[in-house]
SEVEX-134719 format. One record per residue (C-alpha): residue number from 1; residue in three letters; x, y, z. Coordinates in nm, 3 decimals, decimal comma, padded with zeros to 5 digits, always signed. Layout:
<atoms>
(atom NUM 'ALA' (X Y Z)),
...
</atoms>
This chain:
<atoms>
(atom 1 'MET' (+01,737 +00,179 -03,390)),
(atom 2 'LYS' (+01,804 -00,161 -03,547)),
(atom 3 'THR' (+01,721 -00,486 -03,372)),
(atom 4 'HIS' (+01,991 -00,619 -03,144)),
(atom 5 'LYS' (+01,934 -00,994 -03,091)),
(atom 6 'ALA' (+02,121 -01,010 -02,761)),
(atom 7 'ILE' (+01,931 -00,712 -02,620)),
(atom 8 'ALA' (+01,599 -00,855 -02,738)),
(atom 9 'GLN' (+01,680 -01,180 -02,559)),
(atom 10 'ILE' (+01,783 -00,996 -02,241)),
(atom 11 'LEU' (+01,449 -00,812 -02,239)),
(atom 12 'ARG' (+01,249 -01,130 -02,310)),
(atom 13 'THR' (+01,423 -01,318 -02,031)),
(atom 14 'ALA' (+01,367 -01,034 -01,786)),
(atom 15 'GLN' (+00,996 -01,018 -01,867)),
(atom 16 'ASN' (+00,959 -01,394 -01,836)),
(atom 17 'GLU' (+01,120 -01,373 -01,492)),
(atom 18 'HIS' (+00,906 -01,072 -01,394)),
(atom 19 'ARG' (+01,199 -00,840 -01,336)),
(atom 20 'CYS' (+01,385 -00,552 -01,496)),
(atom 21 'ALA' (+01,664 -00,607 -01,746)),
(atom 22 'TYR' (+02,036 -00,543 -01,724)),
(atom 23 'SER' (+02,357 -00,704 -01,841)),
(atom 24 'THR' (+02,695 -00,771 -01,682)),
(atom 25 'ILE' (+02,855 -00,727 -02,026)),
(atom 26 'PRO' (+02,953 -00,358 -02,064)),
(atom 27 'SER' (+02,869 -00,339 -02,437)),
(atom 28 'GLU' (+02,519 -00,481 -02,379)),
(atom 29 'GLN' (+02,458 -00,254 -02,083)),
(atom 30 'LEU' (+02,564 +00,040 -02,300)),
(atom 31 'ALA' (+02,323 -00,077 -02,570)),
(atom 32 'LEU' (+02,039 -00,080 -02,315)),
(atom 33 'GLN' (+02,136 +00,270 -02,208)),
(atom 34 'ARG' (+02,134 +00,396 -02,569)),
(atom 35 'ARG' (+01,786 +00,252 -02,625)),
(atom 36 'ALA' (+01,663 +00,425 -02,311)),
(atom 37 'GLN' (+01,808 +00,755 -02,433)),
(atom 38 'ALA' (+01,630 +00,699 -02,766)),
(atom 39 'GLY' (+01,298 +00,645 -02,584)),
(atom 40 'GLU' (+01,268 +00,276 -02,673)),
(atom 41 'LEU' (+01,320 +00,164 -02,312)),
(atom 42 'ILE' (+01,264 +00,309 -01,967)),
(atom 43 'ASN' (+01,554 +00,342 -01,728)),
(atom 44 'THR' (+01,365 +00,206 -01,427)),
(atom 45 'TYR' (+01,649 +00,231 -01,175)),
(atom 46 'ARG' (+01,959 +00,447 -01,196)),
(atom 47 'GLY' (+02,195 +00,264 -00,966)),
(atom 48 'SER' (+02,429 -00,029 -00,966)),
(atom 49 'PRO' (+02,334 -00,190 -01,191)),
(atom 50 'SER' (+02,120 +00,044 -01,396)),
(atom 51 'LEU' (+01,792 -00,131 -01,488)),
(atom 52 'TYR' (+01,567 -00,114 -01,794)),
(atom 53 'ALA' (+01,229 -00,227 -01,929)),
(atom 54 'GLU' (+01,019 -00,185 -02,241)),
(atom 55 'GLN' (+00,786 +00,111 -02,203)),
(atom 56 'GLN' (+00,459 -00,064 -02,284)),
(atom 57 'TYR' (+00,538 -00,357 -02,058)),
(atom 58 'TRP' (+00,648 -00,132 -01,771)),
(atom 59 'ASN' (+00,352 +00,103 -01,791)),
(atom 60 'ALA' (+00,111 -00,192 -01,772)),
(atom 61 'LEU' (+00,249 -00,295 -01,432)),
(atom 62 'THR' (+00,103 -00,175 -01,102)),
(atom 63 'PRO' (+00,339 +00,031 -00,883)),
(atom 64 'PRO' (+00,391 -00,262 -00,638)),
(atom 65 'ASP' (+00,480 -00,488 -00,931)),
(atom 66 'GLN' (+00,720 -00,228 -01,065)),
(atom 67 'THR' (+00,893 -00,214 -00,727)),
(atom 68 'LEU' (+00,918 -00,594 -00,718)),
(atom 69 'HIS' (+01,057 -00,598 -01,073)),
(atom 70 'ILE' (+01,334 -00,362 -00,963)),
(atom 71 'ALA' (+01,408 -00,563 -00,649)),
(atom 72 'LYS' (+01,421 -00,897 -00,832)),
(atom 73 'ALA' (+01,678 -00,762 -01,077)),
(atom 74 'LEU' (+01,886 -00,610 -00,797)),
(atom 75 'ALA' (+01,871 -00,941 -00,610)),
(atom 76 'ILE' (+02,050 -01,112 -00,900)),
(atom 77 'ALA' (+02,324 -00,851 -00,893)),
(atom 78 'HIS' (+02,337 -00,845 -00,511)),
(atom 79 'PRO' (+02,228 -01,192 -00,391)),
(atom 80 'ASN' (+02,288 -01,113 -00,023)),
(atom 81 'TRP' (+02,068 -00,806 -00,010)),
(atom 82 'VAL' (+01,776 -00,829 +00,233)),
(atom 83 'PHE' (+01,484 -00,615 +00,117)),
(atom 84 'GLY' (+01,246 -00,431 +00,347)),
(atom 85 'GLY' (+00,999 -00,144 +00,321)),
(atom 86 'LEU' (+00,771 -00,135 +00,018)),
(atom 87 'VAL' (+00,953 -00,427 -00,145)),
(atom 88 'ALA' (+00,877 -00,659 +00,147)),
(atom 89 'ALA' (+00,528 -00,514 +00,199)),
(atom 90 'SER' (+00,445 -00,571 -00,169)),
(atom 91 'ALA' (+00,582 -00,925 -00,159)),
(atom 92 'TYR' (+00,378 -01,001 +00,155)),
(atom 93 'GLY' (+00,067 -00,853 -00,004)),
(atom 94 'PHE' (+00,018 -00,583 +00,260)),
(atom 95 'GLU' (-00,238 -00,323 +00,151)),
(atom 96 'HIS' (-00,104 +00,027 +00,100)),
(atom 97 'GLN' (-00,145 +00,333 -00,120)),
(atom 98 'TRP' (+00,029 +00,304 -00,455)),
(atom 99 'CYS' (+00,129 +00,671 -00,442)),
(atom 100 'LEU' (+00,398 +00,571 -00,189)),
(atom 101 'HIS' (+00,600 +00,401 -00,463)),
(atom 102 'ASP' (+00,865 +00,635 -00,600)),
(atom 103 'GLY' (+01,103 +00,391 -00,768)),
(atom 104 'SER' (+01,320 +00,343 -00,461)),
(atom 105 'VAL' (+01,395 +00,025 -00,267)),
(atom 106 'SER' (+01,498 -00,041 +00,093)),
(atom 107 'ILE' (+01,762 -00,289 +00,199)),
(atom 108 'MET' (+01,843 -00,392 +00,553)),
(atom 109 'THR' (+02,204 -00,348 +00,662)),
(atom 110 'GLN' (+02,385 -00,483 +00,969)),
(atom 111 'ASN' (+02,610 -00,181 +01,009)),
(atom 112 'HIS' (+02,607 +00,197 +00,992)),
(atom 113 'GLY' (+02,895 +00,203 +00,743)),
(atom 114 'SER' (+02,947 +00,464 +00,475)),
(atom 115 'GLU' (+02,862 +00,237 +00,184)),
(atom 116 'GLN' (+02,795 +00,385 -00,158)),
(atom 117 'ARG' (+02,455 +00,550 -00,167)),
(atom 118 'HIS' (+02,224 +00,697 -00,424)),
(atom 119 'PRO' (+01,874 +00,849 -00,404)),
(atom 120 'ARG' (+01,680 +00,534 -00,496)),
(atom 121 'LEU' (+01,853 +00,302 -00,249)),
(atom 122 'LYS' (+01,755 +00,333 +00,117)),
(atom 123 'ARG' (+01,971 +00,151 +00,370)),
(atom 124 'VAL' (+01,794 +00,065 +00,697)),
(atom 125 'TYR' (+01,995 -00,045 +00,998)),
(atom 126 'MET' (+01,888 -00,389 +01,122)),
(atom 127 'PRO' (+02,159 -00,566 +01,331)),
(atom 128 'GLN' (+02,024 -00,918 +01,269)),
(atom 129 'ALA' (+01,940 -00,872 +00,903)),
(atom 130 'SER' (+02,113 -01,186 +00,777)),
(atom 131 'SER' (+01,990 -01,420 +01,050)),
(atom 132 'LEU' (+01,631 -01,295 +01,040)),
(atom 133 'ALA' (+01,595 -01,271 +00,660)),
(atom 134 'MET' (+01,321 -01,482 +00,505)),
(atom 135 'ARG' (+01,328 -01,625 +00,151)),
(atom 136 'ASP' (+00,997 -01,546 -00,017)),
(atom 137 'SER' (+00,865 -01,850 -00,202)),
(atom 138 'VAL' (+00,691 -01,645 -00,472)),
(atom 139 'THR' (+00,944 -01,375 -00,559)),
(atom 140 'GLY' (+01,257 -01,555 -00,444)),
(atom 141 'LEU' (+01,367 -01,240 -00,261)),
(atom 142 'LEU' (+01,537 -01,228 +00,078)),
(atom 143 'LEU' (+01,300 -01,020 +00,291)),
(atom 144 'ALA' (+01,291 -00,862 +00,634)),
(atom 145 'PRO' (+01,034 -01,047 +00,849)),
(atom 146 'PRO' (+00,676 -00,914 +00,840)),
(atom 147 'ALA' (+00,700 -00,757 +01,187)),
(atom 148 'HIS' (+01,021 -00,571 +01,100)),
(atom 149 'THR' (+00,864 -00,461 +00,772)),
(atom 150 'LEU' (+00,572 -00,309 +00,964)),
(atom 151 'ILE' (+00,811 -00,129 +01,198)),
(atom 152 'GLU' (+01,002 +00,022 +00,906)),
(atom 153 'CYS' (+00,677 +00,136 +00,742)),
(atom 154 'ALA' (+00,561 +00,288 +01,071)),
(atom 155 'ARG' (+00,886 +00,484 +01,098)),
(atom 156 'THR' (+00,882 +00,591 +00,732)),
(atom 157 'TYR' (+00,523 +00,703 +00,671)),
(atom 158 'ASP' (+00,265 +00,919 +00,843)),
(atom 159 'PHE' (+00,021 +00,734 +01,068)),
(atom 160 'ARG' (-00,263 +00,732 +00,816)),
(atom 161 'PHE' (-00,043 +00,584 +00,543)),
(atom 162 'ALA' (+00,112 +00,327 +00,781)),
(atom 163 'LEU' (-00,223 +00,203 +00,915)),
(atom 164 'PRO' (-00,318 +00,009 +00,596)),
(atom 165 'PHE' (+00,001 -00,199 +00,628)),
(atom 166 'PHE' (-00,092 -00,293 +00,985)),
(atom 167 'ASP' (-00,460 -00,363 +00,914)),
(atom 168 'SER' (-00,369 -00,587 +00,622)),
(atom 169 'ALA' (-00,089 -00,766 +00,808)),
(atom 170 'PHE' (-00,317 -00,837 +01,104)),
(atom 171 'ALA' (-00,579 -00,976 +00,865)),
(atom 172 'GLN' (-00,309 -01,218 +00,745)),
(atom 173 'GLY' (-00,239 -01,334 +01,099)),
(atom 174 'ILE' (+00,051 -01,114 +01,208)),
(atom 175 'SER' (+00,007 -01,036 +01,578)),
(atom 176 'SER' (+00,080 -00,740 +01,805)),
(atom 177 'GLU' (+00,308 -00,969 +02,006)),
(atom 178 'GLN' (+00,527 -01,033 +01,702)),
(atom 179 'VAL' (+00,563 -00,661 +01,637)),
(atom 180 'LEU' (+00,635 -00,583 +02,003)),
(atom 181 'THR' (+00,898 -00,857 +02,016)),
(atom 182 'ALA' (+01,065 -00,712 +01,707)),
(atom 183 'CYS' (+01,052 -00,365 +01,866)),
(atom 184 'SER' (+01,233 -00,494 +02,175)),
(atom 185 'THR' (+01,534 -00,591 +01,962)),
(atom 186 'LEU' (+01,572 -00,249 +01,802)),
(atom 187 'ARG' (+01,721 +00,069 +01,944)),
(atom 188 'THR' (+01,453 +00,301 +01,816)),
(atom 189 'ASP' (+01,159 +00,507 +01,938)),
(atom 190 'CYS' (+00,863 +00,271 +01,913)),
(atom 191 'THR' (+00,597 +00,531 +02,001)),
(atom 192 'PRO' (+00,460 +00,544 +01,642)),
(atom 193 'ILE' (+00,438 +00,164 +01,641)),
(atom 194 'PHE' (+00,248 +00,153 +01,971)),
(atom 195 'ARG' (-00,008 +00,401 +01,838)),
(atom 196 'LEU' (-00,059 +00,194 +01,524)),
(atom 197 'LEU' (-00,096 -00,127 +01,724)),
(atom 198 'GLN' (-00,371 +00,039 +01,930)),
(atom 199 'GLN' (-00,568 +00,139 +01,620)),
(atom 200 'ALA' (-00,497 -00,153 +01,383)),
(atom 201 'ASN' (-00,805 -00,356 +01,293)),
(atom 202 'SER' (-00,801 -00,673 +01,084)),
(atom 203 'ARG' (-01,166 -00,619 +00,983)),
(atom 204 'SER' (-01,078 -00,329 +00,754)),
(atom 205 'GLU' (-01,170 -00,441 +00,402)),
(atom 206 'ASN' (-00,907 -00,256 +00,200)),
(atom 207 'GLY' (-00,627 -00,004 +00,207)),
(atom 208 'GLY' (-00,856 +00,283 +00,112)),
(atom 209 'GLU' (-01,079 +00,228 +00,414)),
(atom 210 'SER' (-00,771 +00,199 +00,635)),
(atom 211 'LEU' (-00,637 +00,528 +00,497)),
(atom 212 'MET' (-00,972 +00,693 +00,567)),
(atom 213 'ARG' (-00,980 +00,562 +00,923)),
(atom 214 'GLY' (-00,622 +00,678 +00,975)),
(atom 215 'THR' (-00,714 +01,022 +00,846)),
(atom 216 'ILE' (-01,018 +01,034 +01,076)),
(atom 217 'TYR' (-00,781 +00,956 +01,364)),
(atom 218 'GLU' (-00,524 +01,216 +01,261)),
(atom 219 'GLU' (-00,797 +01,480 +01,227)),
(atom 220 'GLN' (-00,889 +01,411 +01,591)),
(atom 221 'PHE' (-01,243 +01,286 +01,531)),
(atom 222 'VAL' (-01,408 +01,034 +01,761)),
(atom 223 'MET' (-01,333 +00,695 +01,608)),
(atom 224 'PRO' (-01,620 +00,505 +01,444)),
(atom 225 'ARG' (-01,717 +00,140 +01,450)),
(atom 226 'ILE' (-01,624 -00,032 +01,125)),
(atom 227 'GLN' (-01,783 -00,297 +00,903)),
(atom 228 'VAL' (-02,119 -00,275 +01,081)),
(atom 229 'PRO' (-02,403 -00,503 +00,958)),
(atom 230 'VAL' (-02,728 -00,321 +00,880)),
(atom 231 'LYS' (-03,065 -00,460 +00,762)),
(atom 232 'ASP' (-03,317 -00,261 +00,558)),
(atom 233 'PRO' (-03,648 -00,315 +00,746)),
(atom 234 'GLN' (-03,851 -00,262 +00,429)),
(atom 235 'THR' (-03,674 -00,491 +00,183)),
(atom 236 'GLY' (-03,487 -00,722 +00,420)),
(atom 237 'THR' (-03,162 -00,644 +00,236)),
(atom 238 'ASN' (-02,849 -00,686 +00,447)),
(atom 239 'TYR' (-02,574 -00,428 +00,415)),
(atom 240 'ARG' (-02,235 -00,387 +00,575)),
(atom 241 'VAL' (-02,132 -00,025 +00,614)),
(atom 242 'ASP' (-01,776 +00,103 +00,637)),
(atom 243 'PHE' (-01,805 +00,344 +00,933)),
(atom 244 'VAL' (-02,077 +00,416 +01,190)),
(atom 245 'TRP' (-02,106 +00,671 +01,471)),
(atom 246 'ARG' (-02,390 +00,679 +01,726)),
(atom 247 'LEU' (-02,394 +01,035 +01,858)),
(atom 248 'ASP' (-02,498 +01,151 +02,206)),
(atom 249 'ASP' (-02,816 +01,307 +02,063)),
(atom 250 'GLY' (-02,923 +00,967 +01,930)),
(atom 251 'ARG' (-02,841 +01,030 +01,566)),
(atom 252 'ILE' (-02,662 +00,759 +01,368)),
(atom 253 'ILE' (-02,409 +00,875 +01,108)),
(atom 254 'VAL' (-02,281 +00,642 +00,839)),
(atom 255 'ALA' (-01,970 +00,713 +00,630)),
(atom 256 'GLU' (-01,875 +00,518 +00,318)),
(atom 257 'TYR' (-01,540 +00,513 +00,140)),
(atom 258 'ASP' (-01,603 +00,527 -00,235)),
(atom 259 'GLY' (-01,294 +00,418 -00,424)),
(atom 260 'THR' (-01,283 +00,490 -00,798)),
(atom 261 'GLU' (-01,282 +00,117 -00,873)),
(atom 262 'LYS' (-01,640 +00,110 -00,750)),
(atom 263 'TYR' (-01,733 +00,288 -01,072)),
(atom 264 'ILE' (-01,482 +00,155 -01,328)),
(atom 265 'ASN' (-01,361 -00,193 -01,225)),
(atom 266 'PRO' (-01,581 -00,457 -01,396)),
(atom 267 'ASP' (-01,514 -00,700 -01,109)),
(atom 268 'MET' (-01,676 -00,453 -00,869)),
(atom 269 'THR' (-01,948 -00,312 -01,094)),
(atom 270 'ASN' (-02,063 -00,649 -01,231)),
(atom 271 'ASN' (-02,033 -00,482 -01,573)),
(atom 272 'ARG' (-02,304 -00,230 -01,488)),
(atom 273 'SER' (-02,289 +00,124 -01,626)),
(atom 274 'ILE' (-02,189 +00,417 -01,404)),
(atom 275 'GLN' (-02,554 +00,525 -01,403)),
(atom 276 'GLN' (-02,660 +00,183 -01,276)),
(atom 277 'VAL' (-02,391 +00,187 -01,007)),
(atom 278 'VAL' (-02,502 +00,533 -00,891)),
(atom 279 'ALA' (-02,866 +00,421 -00,886)),
(atom 280 'LYS' (-02,767 +00,119 -00,676)),
(atom 281 'GLU' (-02,580 +00,349 -00,438)),
(atom 282 'ARG' (-02,889 +00,568 -00,396)),
(atom 283 'GLU' (-03,100 +00,258 -00,331)),
(atom 284 'ARG' (-02,851 +00,148 -00,066)),
(atom 285 'ASP' (-02,850 +00,493 +00,097)),
(atom 286 'ALA' (-03,232 +00,485 +00,113)),
(atom 287 'GLY' (-03,214 +00,144 +00,281)),
(atom 288 'LEU' (-02,961 +00,275 +00,534)),
(atom 289 'HIS' (-03,188 +00,569 +00,615)),
(atom 290 'ARG' (-03,481 +00,331 +00,666)),
(atom 291 'ALA' (-03,259 +00,129 +00,900)),
(atom 292 'GLY' (-03,202 +00,438 +01,116)),
(atom 293 'ALA' (-02,913 +00,631 +00,963)),
(atom 294 'SER' (-02,962 +01,005 +01,005)),
(atom 295 'ASP' (-02,699 +01,089 +00,745)),
(atom 296 'VAL' (-02,486 +00,894 +00,496)),
(atom 297 'VAL' (-02,156 +01,062 +00,411)),
(atom 298 'HIS' (-01,967 +00,950 +00,099)),
(atom 299 'LEU' (-01,595 +01,020 +00,066)),
(atom 300 'SER' (-01,371 +00,958 -00,233)),
(atom 301 'PHE' (-00,999 +00,882 -00,226)),
(atom 302 'SER' (-00,912 +01,239 -00,327)),
(atom 303 'GLU' (-01,128 +01,380 -00,047)),
(atom 304 'VAL' (-00,960 +01,152 +00,206)),
(atom 305 'TYR' (-00,614 +01,221 +00,068)),
(atom 306 'ASP' (-00,666 +01,598 +00,073)),
(atom 307 'ARG' (-00,799 +01,586 +00,431)),
(atom 308 'ILE' (-00,991 +01,914 +00,422)),
(atom 309 'PRO' (-01,297 +01,778 +00,234)),
(atom 310 'LEU' (-01,315 +01,488 +00,480)),
(atom 311 'ARG' (-01,292 +01,725 +00,776)),
(atom 312 'ILE' (-01,562 +01,955 +00,636)),
(atom 313 'LYS' (-01,803 +01,669 +00,561)),
(atom 314 'LEU' (-01,762 +01,502 +00,900)),
(atom 315 'LEU' (-01,798 +01,831 +01,090)),
(atom 316 'LYS' (-02,109 +01,912 +00,886)),
(atom 317 'ALA' (-02,253 +01,571 +00,978)),
(atom 318 'GLY' (-02,190 +01,648 +01,344)),
(atom 319 'ILE' (-01,908 +01,403 +01,418)),
(atom 320 'PRO' (-01,742 +01,527 +01,738)),
(atom 321 'LEU' (-01,371 +01,571 +01,798)),
(atom 322 'ARG' (-01,186 +01,367 +02,060)),
(atom 323 'SER' (-01,120 +01,541 +02,390)),
(atom 324 'ASN' (-00,759 +01,418 +02,414)),
</atoms>
């Protein structure tokens, strides 16, 4: 398809502004649509307006950035929209699993009206949406406040997927009191929120560890201590382990969340080979055993996500189930 100068400029401007592209001129919007049908562009959002991006550029973005690109384009078309859910969580930098992103966005609405809907637009009732909305200094988006964002995520996702939002938000300084105050203004069942507030811990290092802890909770295991300092008595090396249980029989069980980045991200491997990383892990495990660990259980993201491997490994290590 031949070069269209206006379309090329629309795409360049959108990329420079870190958003998806669209046009208010029908002929240009039709040209974007034709290029998407030809495979030159990706139709990133099929709504009003329909949004587009160059394939290579789009595929290089993380899922949170893709969601923000969609929201920033929609905010131009709908300047009064107040975004919540994953849009707000991504803008606030709350940790969460990228698999939750499905190309949809949430907006907060002050009424239960029968406005036009489509599958990628989720309308969430929030009576004080306009008065409580916050303008984000980085993205320029109007956002639901952090506490309301957490409440929406708690109501939308299973406990184990909602916990990373709460852990991360608390690490940023959001308090239980703020969330409880927001709950008091909403006519909704806050039971899921109360449970998350009880288990949220700002010391969780990342969303993967939070997901693992949430899964441990959902699988009814006794909850571990997290981020426990340990010193190898032989080498003097100090470690900090993800999860620790001290069992009634005196045994100490350590569990470590092993994200894939541990093996492939140069920032985390210090440019070491996979073999070197594995050797370092074995050296660490030996140090933990010397420090008193009876067993060191390693769990990957897929094992945590699938639940059953996590359950089997923890039962094999002797981790007891909660009585309640």
